[in-house]
C-alpha positions in Angstrom: 21.3 -21.9 -6.6 21.7 -19.4 -9.3 25.2 -18.4 -10.6 26.7 -15.0 -9.8 24.9 -12.1 -11.3 26.7 -9.6 -13.5 26.9 -6.0 -12.3 24.3 -4.8 -14.8 21.8 -7.2 -13.3 22.8 -6.3 -9.7 22.3 -2.6 -10.3 18.9 -3.0 -12.0 15.4 -3.4 -10.8 14.4 -5.4 -13.9 11.8 -8.1 -13.1 11.3 -6.5 -9.6 14.5 -7.9 -8.3 14.9 -4.7 -6.3 12.2 -6.1 -4.0 13.3 -9.7 -4.1 17.0 -9.1 -3.3 16.6 -7.1 -0.1 14.0 -9.5 1.2 16.3 -12.4 0.4 19.2 -10.8 2.4 16.8 -10.1 5.3 15.7 -13.7 5.5 19.3 -14.9 5.3 20.2 -12.6 8.3 17.2 -13.9 10.2 18.3 -17.5 9.5 21.8 -16.8 10.8 20.4 -15.4 14.0 18.0 -18.5 14.5 20.9 -20.9 13.7 23.3 -19.2 16.1 20.9 -19.1 19.1 17.9 -21.4 18.5 16.5 -21.8 22.0 15.0 -18.3 22.4 13.2 -18.8 19.1 11.7 -22.0 20.5 10.8 -20.8 23.9 9.4 -17.3 23.1 6.7 -18.5 20.7 5.7 -21.2 23.2 5.5 -18.6 26.0 3.7 -16.2 23.8 1.1 -18.8 22.8 0.6 -19.7 26.4 0.2 -16.1 27.5 -2.2 -15.2 24.7 -4.1 -18.5 25.3 -5.1 -17.0 28.6 -7.4 -14.9 26.8 -9.8 -17.8 26.5 -10.7 -17.1 30.2 -12.4 -13.9 29.0 -14.1 -15.5 26.0 -17.5 -16.1 27.8 -17.8 -12.4 28.5 -16.8 -11.4 24.9 -19.0 -13.8 22.9 -21.1 -12.1 20.2 -23.6 -14.7 19.0 -26.6 -12.5 18.5 -28.1 -13.4 15.1 -29.2 -9.9 14.4 -25.9 -8.4 15.4 -23.8 -10.9 13.4 -25.9 -11.5 10.2 -27.5 -8.2 9.5 -25.7 -5.1 8.1 -24.4 -2.9 10.8 -25.8 0.3 9.2 -29.0 -1.2 7.9 -31.8 1.4 7.4 -34.3 -0.8 9.2 -32.4 -0.4 12.5 -32.8 3.4 12.3 -36.5 2.9 11.4 -36.9 0.6 14.4 -35.3 3.2 16.7 -37.7 5.8 15.4 -40.7 3.6 16.0 -39.6 2.8 19.5 -39.2 6.5 20.4 -42.5 7.7 19.0 -44.7 4.6 19.5 -43.4 2.9 22.7 -45.2 -0.4 23.2 -47.3 -1.0 26.3 -47.7 -4.8 26.7 -49.2 -4.4 30.2 -52.6 -2.8 29.2 -52.9 -2.2 25.4 -50.9 -4.9 23.6 -51.1 -5.2 19.8 -48.8 -7.6 18.0 -48.7 -5.7 14.6 -47.7 -2.5 16.4 -44.6 -4.0 18.1 -41.2 -2.5 17.0 -39.7 -6.0 17.5 -40.8 -9.6 17.0 -41.7 -9.6 20.8 -41.4 -12.3 23.3 -43.7 -15.2 22.3 -44.3 -18.9 22.0 -46.1 -20.1 18.9 -47.9 -23.3 18.1 -49.2 -24.4 14.7 -51.9 -27.0 14.8 -52.4 -28.9 11.5 -55.4 -31.1 11.0 -54.5 -34.7 10.2 -55.6 -36.8 7.3 -56.5 -33.7 5.1 -59.3 -32.7 7.4 -60.2 -29.2 8.6 -58.9 -27.7 11.9 -62.4 -26.2 12.3 -64.0 -29.6 12.6 -65.3 -30.3 16.1 -62.8 -33.0 17.0 -59.8 -30.9 15.9 -61.3 -27.8 17.5 -61.6 -29.7 20.9 -58.0 -30.7 20.7 -56.9 -27.1 19.9 -58.8 -26.0 23.1 -57.0 -28.7 25.2 -53.7 -27.6 23.7 -54.4 -24.0 24.6 -55.4 -25.0 28.2 -52.1 -26.8 28.6 -50.0 -23.7 27.6 -52.3 -21.1 29.3 -51.3 -21.9 32.8 -51.3 -19.8 35.9 -47.7 -18.5 35.3 -48.5 -17.5 31.8 -51.6 -15.7 33.1 -49.2 -13.6 35.3 -46.7 -12.9 32.6 -48.9 -12.6 29.4 -49.0 -9.4 27.3 -52.4 -7.9 28.2 -55.1 -5.9 26.5 -58.5 -4.9 27.6 -57.9 -6.3 31.1 -56.9 -9.8 30.1 -54.3 -11.8 28.3 -54.0 -11.1 24.6 -55.8 -13.9 22.8 -53.4 -16.4 21.1 -55.9 -16.5 18.2 -58.9 -14.3 17.5 -61.1 -17.3 16.8 -60.5 -18.6 20.3 -61.5 -15.4 22.0 -64.8 -15.3 20.1 -65.9 -18.9 19.9 -63.8 -20.8 22.5 -65.8 -23.5 24.3 -68.9 -22.8 22.2 -67.4 -24.9 19.4 -65.9 -24.0 16.1 -67.5 -21.5 13.7 -69.9 -23.2 11.3 -68.7 -23.7 7.7 -69.4 -20.6 5.7 -69.9 -18.4 8.7 -66.4 -16.9 8.6 -65.3 -14.4 6.0 -61.7 -14.5 4.9 -59.2 -12.9 5.2 -61.2 -10.3 7.2 -64.1 -11.2 9.4 -65.9 -8.4 11.3 -62.8 -6.1 11.0 -60.5 -8.8 12.3 -57.7 -9.9 10.1 -57.5 -13.7 10.0 -54.7 -14.2 7.5 -52.1 -14.9 10.2 -54.6 -16.9 12.3 -55.9 -19.5 9.8 -53.8 -21.3 7.2 -54.5 -23.6 4.3 -57.9 -21.9 3.9 -60.4 -22.9 1.2 -63.1 -20.3 0.5 -66.4 -20.1 -1.4 -67.3 -16.6 -2.3 -65.0 -15.2 0.4 -66.4 -17.5 3.1 -64.3 -20.2 4.8 -65.2 -23.8 3.9 -62.3 -25.5 5.5 -58.9 -24.6 7.0 -56.0 -27.0 7.4 -54.0 -25.1 10.1 -54.5 -22.7 13.0 -51.7 -20.7 14.6 -51.6 -19.9 18.4 -49.4 -16.9 19.4 -48.7 -16.5 23.2 -47.1 -13.1 23.8 -45.4 -12.2 27.0 -44.4 -8.9 28.6 -41.0 -7.5 27.8 -41.1 -4.4 30.0 -40.9 -4.1 33.7 -39.8 -6.7 36.3 -41.6 -9.5 34.4 -39.1 -9.5 31.5 -36.7 -12.0 33.1 -39.6 -14.2 34.3 -40.9 -14.2 30.7 -37.6 -15.6 29.4 -37.6 -18.3 32.1 -41.2 -19.2 31.1 -40.2 -19.5 27.4 -37.2 -21.7 28.4 -39.5 -23.9 30.4 -42.0 -24.0 27.6 -39.3 -25.3 25.2 -38.2 -28.0 27.7 -41.7 -29.3 28.4 -43.9 -28.7 25.4 -43.0 -32.0 23.7 -43.9 -34.0 26.7 -47.1 -32.0 27.3 -48.2 -32.5 23.7 -47.5 -36.2 24.0 -49.5 -36.5 27.2 -52.5 -35.0 25.4 -52.6 -37.9 23.0 -53.8 -35.7 20.1 -55.2 -37.6 17.1 -56.9 -35.0 15.0 -54.1 -32.4 14.9 -50.3 -32.3 14.6 -48.4 -29.6 16.5 -45.2 -27.8 15.8 -43.7 -25.1 18.0 -41.4 -22.2 18.1 -40.5 -19.3 20.5 -38.7 -16.0 20.2 -35.7 -17.6 21.8 -35.6 -20.6 19.4 -33.6 -19.1 16.6 -30.9 -17.8 18.9 -30.6 -20.9 20.9 -30.4 -23.1 17.9 -27.7 -20.9 16.3 -25.6 -21.0 19.5 -26.0 -24.8 19.5 -24.4 -25.1 16.1 -20.9 -24.5 17.3 -21.2 -27.1 20.0 -22.4 -29.7 17.4 -19.3 -29.4 15.3 -16.6 -29.4 18.0 -16.1 -33.1 17.5 -15.7 -32.6 13.8 -12.9 -30.0 14.4 -11.1 -32.5 16.5 -11.2 -34.9 13.5 -10.0 -32.0 11.3 -6.9 -31.5 13.5 -6.2 -35.2 13.6 -6.4 -35.5 9.8 -4.2 -32.4 9.3 -1.5 -33.5 11.7 -1.5 -37.1 10.4 -1.2 -35.9 6.8 1.7 -33.6 7.8 3.5 -36.4 9.6 3.0 -39.0 6.8 4.1 -36.4 4.2 7.4 -35.7 5.9 8.6 -38.6 8.0 12.2 -37.3 7.9 11.4 -34.8 10.6 8.0 -35.9 11.7 8.3 -35.1 15.3 8.9 -31.5 14.5 6.2 -31.6 11.9 3.9 -32.8 14.6 4.8 -29.9 16.9 4.5 -27.3 14.2 1.2 -28.7 12.9 -0.2 -28.8 16.4 0.8 -25.2 17.0 -0.6 -23.9 13.7 -3.8 -25.9 14.3 -4.0 -24.2 17.8 -3.5 -20.8 16.2 -6.4 -21.6 14.0 -8.6 -23.1 16.7 -12.4 -22.9 15.8 -11.3 -22.2 12.2 -12.0 -24.8 9.6 -8.7 -23.7 7.9 -6.3 -25.6 9.9 -5.2 -27.6 6.8 -4.0 -24.3 5.3 -1.9 -23.3 8.3 0.7 -26.1 8.0 1.4 -25.5 4.2 4.3 -23.1 4.9 5.9 -25.8 7.1 6.0 -28.1 4.2 7.9 -25.5 2.1 10.5 -25.1 4.8 11.1 -28.8 5.1 11.4 -29.2 1.4 13.9 -26.4 1.1 15.9 -27.7 4.1 16.1 -31.2 2.7 17.2 -29.9 -0.7 19.9 -27.7 0.9 21.0 -30.6 3.0 21.6 -32.8 0.0 23.5 -30.0 -1.9 25.7 -29.1 1.1 26.3 -32.3 3.0 29.3 -31.0 5.0 28.0 -27.5 5.5 27.4 -25.8 8.8 23.9 -25.6 10.2 24.1 -21.8 9.9 24.7 -22.0 6.1 22.1 -24.7 5.6 19.4 -22.6 7.4 20.4 -19.5 5.6 20.0 -21.2 2.2 16.8 -22.7 3.3 15.4 -19.3 4.2 16.7 -17.7 1.0 15.1 -20.3 -1.1 11.7 -20.7 0.7 11.0 -17.6 2.7 10.0 -15.4 -0.2 7.6 -17.9 -1.5 6.1 -18.3 2.0 5.9 -14.5 2.3 4.1 -14.2 -1.1 1.4 -16.7 -0.3 0.9 -15.6 3.3 0.7 -12.0 2.4 -1.9 -12.7 -0.3 -4.0 -14.8 2.1 -3.7 -12.3 5.0 -4.5 -9.3 2.7 -7.6 -11.2 1.4 -8.9 -11.7 4.9 -8.1 -8.2 6.2 -9.8 -6.7 3.2 -12.8 -8.9 4.1 -13.1 -6.9 7.3 -14.4 -3.9 5.2 -17.8 -5.5 5.1 -21.1 -4.4 6.7 -21.6 -7.8 8.3 -20.1 -8.3 11.7 -19.9 -12.1 11.3 -17.7 -11.7 8.2 -15.6 -9.0 9.9 -15.0 -11.3 12.9 -14.1 -14.3 10.9 -11.7 -12.5 8.5 -10.0 -10.6 11.3 -9.6 -13.7 13.4 -8.3 -15.9 10.5 -6.1 -13.2 9.0 -4.4 -12.8 12.4 -4.1 -16.6 12.9 -2.3 -16.7 9.5 0.1 -14.0 10.7 0.9 -16.0 13.8 1.5 -19.2 11.7 3.8 -17.3 9.4 5.8 -15.8 12.4 6.0 -19.2 14.0 7.2 -20.9 10.8 9.9 -18.3 10.3 11.1 -18.4 13.9 10.0 -21.4 15.9 10.1 -24.0 13.1 13.4 -22.7 11.8 14.8 -23.2 15.3 13.5 -26.7 15.7 15.0 -27.6 12.3 18.3 -26.5 13.7 17.9 -28.5 16.9 16.6 -31.5 15.0 19.7 -31.3 12.7 22.0 -31.4 15.8 20.0 -34.3 17.2 20.4 -36.3 13.9 24.1 -35.5 13.7 24.5 -36.9 17.3 22.4 -39.9 16.5 19.9 -39.2 19.3 16.5 -40.8 19.6 13.7 -38.6 18.3 11.6 -38.8 21.4 14.0 -39.5 24.3 17.0 -37.7 22.8 19.1 -40.5 24.1 22.0 -41.7 21.9 21.3 -44.5 19.5 24.0 -47.0 18.9 25.7 -46.7 15.5 26.9 -49.9 13.8 28.1 -50.9 10.4 24.7 -52.4 9.6 22.8 -49.2 10.2 22.5 -48.6 6.4 20.6 -51.9 6.2 18.1 -51.0 8.8 14.5 -50.7 7.7 12.7 -47.4 7.2 10.4 -48.2 10.1 13.5 -48.8 12.4 15.1 -45.6 11.4 11.9 -43.6 11.8 11.3 -45.0 15.3 14.9 -44.5 16.4 16.1 -41.3 14.9 12.9 -39.8 13.5 13.9 -40.2 9.9 13.1 -42.7 7.2 16.3 -41.9 5.5 19.1 -44.4 6.3 21.5 -41.5 6.6 20.5 -37.9 7.2 22.7 -36.6 4.4 22.2 -39.5 1.9 20.6 -38.2 -1.3 17.6 -40.2 -2.6 16.0 -40.7 -6.0 13.3 -38.6 -7.6 9.8 -39.0 -6.2 7.5 -41.3 -8.1 4.8 -38.6 -8.4 7.3 -36.2 -10.0 8.2 -39.0 -12.4 4.5 -39.4 -13.1 4.0 -35.7 -13.9 7.1 -35.6 -16.1 6.7 -38.9 -18.1 3.0 -39.4 -18.2 0.7 -36.6 -17.2 2.8 -33.8 -18.8 3.1 -35.3 -22.3 -0.6 -36.4 -22.1 -1.9 -32.9 -21.3 0.3 -31.3 -24.0 -1.0 -33.5 -26.7 -2.6 -31.3 -29.4 -5.9 -33.2 -29.3 -6.0 -33.2 -25.5 -5.3 -29.4 -25.5 -8.3 -29.0 -27.8 -10.4 -31.0 -25.4 -9.2 -28.9 -22.5 -10.1 -25.7 -24.3 -13.6 -27.1 -24.9 -13.8 -28.2 -21.3 -12.8 -24.7 -20.2 -15.5 -23.2 -22.4 -18.1 -25.4 -20.8 -16.7 -24.5 -17.4 -16.9 -20.8 -18.1 -20.3 -21.0 -19.7 -21.7 -22.9 -16.8 -20.1 -20.4 -14.3 -21.5 -17.4 -16.0 -25.0 -18.9 -16.2 -24.8 -19.8 -12.6 -23.8 -16.2 -11.7 -27.0 -15.0 -13.3 -29.1 -17.4 -11.1 -27.5 -16.4 -7.8 -29.9 -16.3 -4.9 -29.3 -13.7 -2.3 -29.7 -13.7 1.5 -29.6 -16.1 4.4 -32.7 -18.1 5.2 -33.2 -17.9 8.9 -34.1 -21.6 9.1 -30.6 -22.4 8.0 -29.3 -21.1 11.3 -30.7 -24.2 13.0 -29.6 -27.8 12.9 -31.3 -30.0 10.3 -32.9 -32.1 13.1 -34.1 -29.1 15.1 -37.7 -28.8 16.2 -37.8 -25.4 14.4 -37.6 -26.9 10.9 -41.0 -28.6 11.0 -42.4 -25.3 12.3 -40.9 -23.3 9.5 -42.2 -25.9 7.0 -45.8 -25.6 8.3 -45.6 -21.9 8.5 -44.3 -21.6 4.9 -46.9 -24.2 3.7 -50.0 -22.8 5.3 -49.3 -19.1 6.3 -47.1 -17.8 3.4 -50.0 -16.2 1.5 -50.0 -13.1 3.7 -46.6 -11.6 4.5 -45.5 -8.9 6.9 -48.1 -6.2 8.0 -46.0 -3.2 7.3 -46.0 0.1 9.3 -46.1 3.2 7.2 -44.9 6.0 9.4 -45.3 9.8 8.9 -42.1 10.9 10.5 -42.7 14.6 10.8 -45.4 16.9 12.1 -47.7 17.9 9.3 -51.0 19.8 9.1 -53.3 16.9 9.1 -56.3 19.4 9.3 -55.3 20.8 5.9 -57.2 18.9 3.2 -54.4 19.3 0.7 -52.0 17.5 3.2 -54.6 14.7 3.7 -54.9 14.3 -0.1 -51.1 14.1 -0.3 -51.0 11.4 2.4 -53.8 9.5 0.6 -51.9 9.7 -2.7 -48.8 8.3 -1.0 -50.9 5.5 0.6 -52.4 4.6 -2.8 -48.9 4.5 -4.4 -47.8 2.0 -1.8 -51.0 -0.1 -2.2 -50.4 -0.2 -6.0 -47.3 -2.3 -5.4 -47.9 -5.9 -6.6 -46.9 -7.3 -3.2 -49.6 -5.2 -1.3 -53.3 -6.0 -1.0 -55.0 -2.6 -1.0 -58.2 -4.1 0.5 -56.4 -5.0 3.8 -54.9 -1.6 4.8 -55.6 0.0 8.1 -55.4 3.8 8.4 -56.7 5.9 11.3 -56.7 9.0 9.0 -58.9 7.3 6.4 -61.4 6.3 9.1 -61.2 9.8 10.6 -61.8 11.3 7.2 -64.7 9.1 6.5 -66.4 10.1 9.7 -66.0 13.7 8.7 -67.5 13.0 5.3 -70.5 11.5 7.0 -70.9 14.8 8.8 -70.4 13.3 12.2 -67.4 15.6 13.0 -65.4 18.5 11.6 -61.6 18.0 11.0 -60.8 21.1 8.9 -59.3 23.2 11.6 -56.6 22.4 14.0 -58.8 22.8 17.1 -61.6 20.6 15.8 -59.1 18.1 14.5 -57.6 17.6 17.9 -60.8 17.9 19.9 -62.6 15.2 17.8 -59.9 12.6 18.1 -61.6 11.3 21.2 -64.6 10.4 18.9 -62.2 8.3 16.7 -60.7 6.6 19.7 -64.1 5.6 21.0 -64.9 4.1 17.6 -61.5 2.3 17.3 -59.5 2.4 20.5 -56.4 0.9 18.9 -56.0 4.0 16.7 -54.8 5.9 19.8 -51.6 3.8 19.6 -51.0 5.0 16.1 -50.7 8.8 16.9 -47.9 10.4 18.7 -49.4 13.7 19.7 -48.6 16.6 22.0 -50.9 19.3 23.1 -50.6 21.3 19.8 -49.0 18.9 17.3 -48.9 15.3 16.0 -45.2 14.5 16.0 -45.7 11.2 14.1 -48.4 8.8 13.0 -48.7 5.5 11.3 -50.9 3.3 9.3 -50.6 -0.3 8.1 -50.5 -2.1 4.7 -50.8 -5.9 4.2 -48.3 -7.6 2.0 -49.1 -10.8 0.1 -47.2 -13.6 -1.7 -43.8 -12.8 -0.2 -42.5 -16.4 -0.5 -38.8 -16.2 -1.5 -35.7 -14.1 -1.0 -36.3 -12.4 -4.3 -39.8 -11.4 -3.2 -38.4 -10.0 0.0 -35.8 -8.0 -1.8 -38.3 -6.6 -4.3 -40.8 -5.8 -1.6 -38.3 -3.9 0.5 -36.9 -2.0 -2.5 -40.4 -1.1 -3.9 -41.7 0.1 -0.6 -38.8 2.2 0.2 -38.7 3.7 -3.3 -42.5 4.6 -3.1 -41.9 6.1 0.3 -39.0 8.2 -0.9 -41.0 9.6 -3.9 -43.8 10.7 -1.5 -44.2 14.4 -0.9 -44.9 13.6 2.8 -41.9 12.3 4.8 -42.5 8.6 5.2 -40.7 5.5 6.5 -41.8 1.9 6.0 -40.9 -0.6 8.7 -41.5 -4.1 9.9 -39.2 -6.2 12.2 -38.4 -8.5 9.4 -36.9 -5.7 7.5 -33.9 -5.9 9.8 -33.0 -9.1 8.0 -34.2 -8.0 4.5 -31.6 -5.2 4.7 -28.9 -7.8 3.8 -30.2 -7.8 0.2 -29.3 -4.1 -0.1 -25.6 -4.6 0.5 -24.7 -8.3 0.0 -23.9 -8.0 -3.7 -22.2 -4.6 -3.3 -20.1 -5.8 -0.4 -19.1 -9.0 -2.1 -18.1 -7.2 -5.4 -16.3 -4.6 -3.4 -14.3 -7.1 -1.3 -13.4 -9.3 -4.2 -12.4 -6.4 -6.5 -10.3 -4.7 -3.9 -8.7 -8.0 -2.8 -8.0 -9.0 -6.3 -6.4 -5.7 -7.0 -4.2 -6.1 -3.9 -3.2 -9.6 -5.0 -2.2 -8.2 -8.4 0.0 -5.6 -6.8 1.7 -8.1 -4.5 2.3 -10.4 -7.5 3.9 -7.6 -9.5 6.1 -6.7 -6.6 7.2 -10.1 -5.5 6.9 -12.3 -8.6 9.4 -11.0 -11.1 7.7 -11.6 -14.4 4.7 -9.5 -15.9 3.4 -12.5 -17.9 3.2 -14.6 -14.7 1.3 -11.8 -13.0 -1.1 -11.7 -16.0 -1.9 -15.4 -15.7 -2.3 -15.0 -11.9 -4.9 -12.3 -12.5 -6.6 -14.5 -15.0 -6.7 -17.4 -12.6 -8.1 -15.3 -9.8 -11.0 -14.0 -12.0 -11.7 -17.4 -13.5 -11.8 -19.2 -10.1 -14.0 -16.6 -8.5 -16.5 -16.7 -11.4 -16.5 -20.5 -11.2 -17.1 -20.7 -7.5 -19.8 -18.0 -7.6 -21.5 -19.7 -10.5 -21.4 -23.3 -9.4 -22.4 -22.6 -5.8 -25.8 -21.7 -7.2 -26.0 -25.3 -8.6 -25.2 -26.7 -5.2 -28.0 -24.7 -3.5 -25.8 -22.1 -1.8 -27.1 -18.6 -1.5 -25.0 -15.4 -1.7 -25.0 -14.4 1.9 -22.6 -13.4 4.7 -21.4 -17.0 5.0 -20.6 -17.5 1.3 -19.1 -14.0 1.2 -16.4 -15.2 3.5 -15.5 -18.0 1.2 -15.4 -15.8 -1.9 -12.8 -13.7 -0.1 -10.8 -16.9 0.6 -11.0 -17.7 -3.1 -8.7 -14.9 -3.9 -5.8 -16.0 -1.8 -6.1 -19.6 -2.8 -6.3 -18.7 -6.5 -2.9 -17.1 -6.1 -1.5 -20.1 -4.3 -2.4 -22.5 -7.1 -1.7 -20.5 -10.1 1.3 -18.3 -9.5 4.0 -20.9 -9.3 2.9 -23.1 -12.2 2.8 -20.0 -14.5 6.1 -18.7 -13.3 7.8 -22.0 -13.5 6.7 -22.1 -17.2 7.9 -18.6 -18.1 11.2 -19.2 -16.2 11.9 -22.5 -17.9 14.8 -22.8 -20.3 13.3 -25.5 -22.4 13.1 -25.0 -26.2 9.4 -25.5 -26.8 6.2 -24.4 -25.0 5.1 -28.0 -24.5 8.4 -28.9 -22.8 8.2 -25.8 -20.6 4.7 -26.9 -19.5 6.0 -30.4 -18.8 8.9 -29.1 -16.7 6.6 -26.9 -14.7 4.3 -29.8 -14.0 7.1 -32.1 -13.1 8.4 -29.5 -10.5 5.1 -28.3 -9.1 2.4 -30.7 -10.1 2.8 -32.9 -7.1 3.2 -30.0 -4.6 0.0 -28.3 -5.9 -1.8 -31.6 -5.6 -0.5 -32.0 -2.0 -1.5 -28.5 -1.1 -5.0 -29.2 -2.4 -5.3 -32.4 -0.5 -4.1 -30.9 2.8 -6.6 -28.1 2.5 -9.5 -30.4 1.6 -8.6 -32.6 4.6 -9.0 -29.5 6.8 -12.6 -29.0 5.7 -13.9 -32.4 4.5 -15.4 -33.4 7.9 -17.7 -30.4 7.7 -19.5 -32.2 4.9 -20.9 -34.4 7.7 -22.2 -31.4 9.7 -25.9 -31.2 10.3 -26.0 -27.4 10.0 -26.2 -25.3 6.9 -23.5 -22.9 7.9 -20.7 -25.4 8.1 -21.9 -27.5 5.1 -21.9 -24.3 3.1 -18.3 -23.6 4.2 -17.3 -27.1 3.0 -19.1 -26.7 -0.3 -17.5 -23.5 -1.2 -14.1 -24.4 0.1 -14.3 -27.6 -1.9 -15.2 -25.6 -5.1 -12.3 -23.2 -4.4 -9.8 -26.0 -4.0 -11.2 -28.0 -6.9 -11.3 -25.1 -9.4 -7.9 -23.8 -8.1 -6.2 -27.1 -8.6 -8.0 -27.6 -11.9 -6.6 -24.3 -13.2 -3.1 -25.0 -11.9 -2.9 -28.6 -13.2 -5.0 -28.4 -16.3 -6.1 -25.1 -17.7 -3.1 -22.8 -17.1 -0.5 -25.4 -18.4 -2.4 -25.8 -21.6 -3.2 -22.1 -22.1 0.5 -21.2 -21.5 1.6 -23.5 -24.3 -0.3 -21.1 -26.7 2.1 -18.3 -25.6 5.4 -20.3 -25.6 7.5 -17.5 -27.1 7.4 -15.6 -23.8 9.5 -16.4 -20.8 12.5 -15.7 -18.7 16.0 -16.9 -18.0 16.3 -20.6 -17.2 18.7 -19.7 -14.4 16.4 -17.3 -12.6 16.6 -18.1 -8.9 12.9 -17.4 -8.4 11.9 -20.5 -10.4 13.6 -22.6 -7.7 12.0 -20.6 -4.9 8.6 -20.8 -6.2 8.7 -24.5 -6.7 8.6 -24.9 -2.9 5.1 -23.5 -2.5 3.0 -26.3 -1.1 5.8 -28.7 -1.9 6.8 -31.5 0.3 10.3 -32.8 -0.3 10.4 -35.4 -3.1 11.9 -37.8 -0.6 8.7 -37.7 1.5 6.7 -40.9 1.0 
């Protein structure tokens, strides 16, 4: 405890003591209330947890697992574009189905047949097996539910509808990618051509679309579920030798994503076991209460991989309690708890406040998955804080009374007291009274790890040559981090939402290998009524179309425009379209020539409300390509004199590229600013706050850079972790730096050694406890949870590296700055993450 303060210091707000002092008094008052009447503070949290736990009964009705809803921006432009397409071009899958014209992906089952042994899928043996495969899928129930066009089911592949049982097309008879006005880029894959004619093709895709409107919609879903259950068996029964088959449905992505959580539930059980075991081993003196508190905090963080963080505050309270007990052996429990709260509560408040602020600021994102996680985990941290300040304080009081009365830790029955009790083993005392200490009030020696940091590690790290090495190491760290930041890949790959051993992974692999040359077939929608019969307007539309086709990701030879065909018919003199009446009357001629064009015009009796044409994208093979494609298309559409929108169902997911960097920078910057404000208010030293800010920036840059080297993209999942970075950066850096500036040692090196001797082991323990909370996720077979582990590991590794290596060395270069050696905060801050030195 610090000595009495003089009147000048009491009346000043120097070093922000005007904030610290009232909080200190507030916590002392709370401690007095808890010590005077502990049972309400035990029972109320238990009853509250039980009552709130009843909310799990409503969880099935409130689950939000939709991939689009969780992993795409809430206000993404593509969602508005989709709504516009739905209103003006409603699909009709009962009579005139067209897959490229759907506003959504549709309801479908897809098969990719790949010829084995490097042969062609168009060879007779492979073709015959494709027909057998098609017959297996195209059963009577599918015939009833299929999306229909021209009086029959939409063909799963244009080649089947033309050749079918007649045998495969002869080599050189097909043109590619367009044959007789039919686009084959999405039907044949791995194509080798000779002068535009197909010589061989490695793969063929079959797309079985089902109806989504009317009473058949639910039956279509059941058919798809049955398809997924039986397709493997059916394919095995065919005994195919010339082709290999992979499969996928419109339900697959969602079902696989929902299965991820179930696959990691056993891992969470291991997480809780490791966390509670670590807590018990770390503090055997009061391990029965540690067990209860750790379990409660773990319950508060259920389904969160941060259970290891939730029990850190408990360690602080135990450390302060044990220290107070040694200093005041004969004091009342009320004064012991008051001093415990006065010493530890502010440190607990600082770190909890920074963590909670980081999470709540994370709710300002456009991604619902990030909002949900941050809101849930931030709230869980609040509950852990409240339980630590109330429930755990109360059980410390009750445990103290139990020890004073020599009652058994489990049965609460009195344990016999004899003269030889002091000679009993640690195991005997732990089993009988719940304490390894021979006497509850007996002071013990300094912890071996504290001795290690004081006598060995501290002098080693402050050696001038080692400091030079550390500076060089930090330069390499910073250089690698900055380079990694320039190589960040944006966006979440949808295949990563499935388990590693899922059937969808081979399908994605085949699709990427054989069908990635041709990308989305993009709708270009004229969103307002314009005078199409005016030649100037038509020329404006054509100019806009050409600008879109000049984009490097667009093949201008594969566009499909009703207005171009209509204009060409007029140029041939077959019709007149230069007056409104003629333009409308002659549309029937166009529809006879190309019936599908009727679906591209939304017209009333005297106006065309909207129309659309299509452009074909190519070579969109990476997230960078997807981002560039979307930006270039929208930029070209905005520059057009005609009101245009570009749309494809995949753009719903591409929209994440528009906001992911902006949201990440916004959340990190705002949260870092909030952390700085909290530090300035509650940590009474400006130099300490400067180093906290430095550590936050350095750790965030390091994590963002090195996650690139670990094949982690910047997406909504990694964004969560970058927000977490901020709170943990404060945890690891604030206390080391303040212990240095508050030290009364004569030299900078000695100050660094003292700071490490006081806080090196607690920082190490905090890092270990947090790693234990997430390490099991490294064994997960899903990208989402492995990514969480990877970034959390980087956060803890770099945070501990800064706290134990970089900051102590850098602080020695500024050794002339510091504070009073008697400042009370130096003692309070040493408790963050700290287990009592008596703990084994």
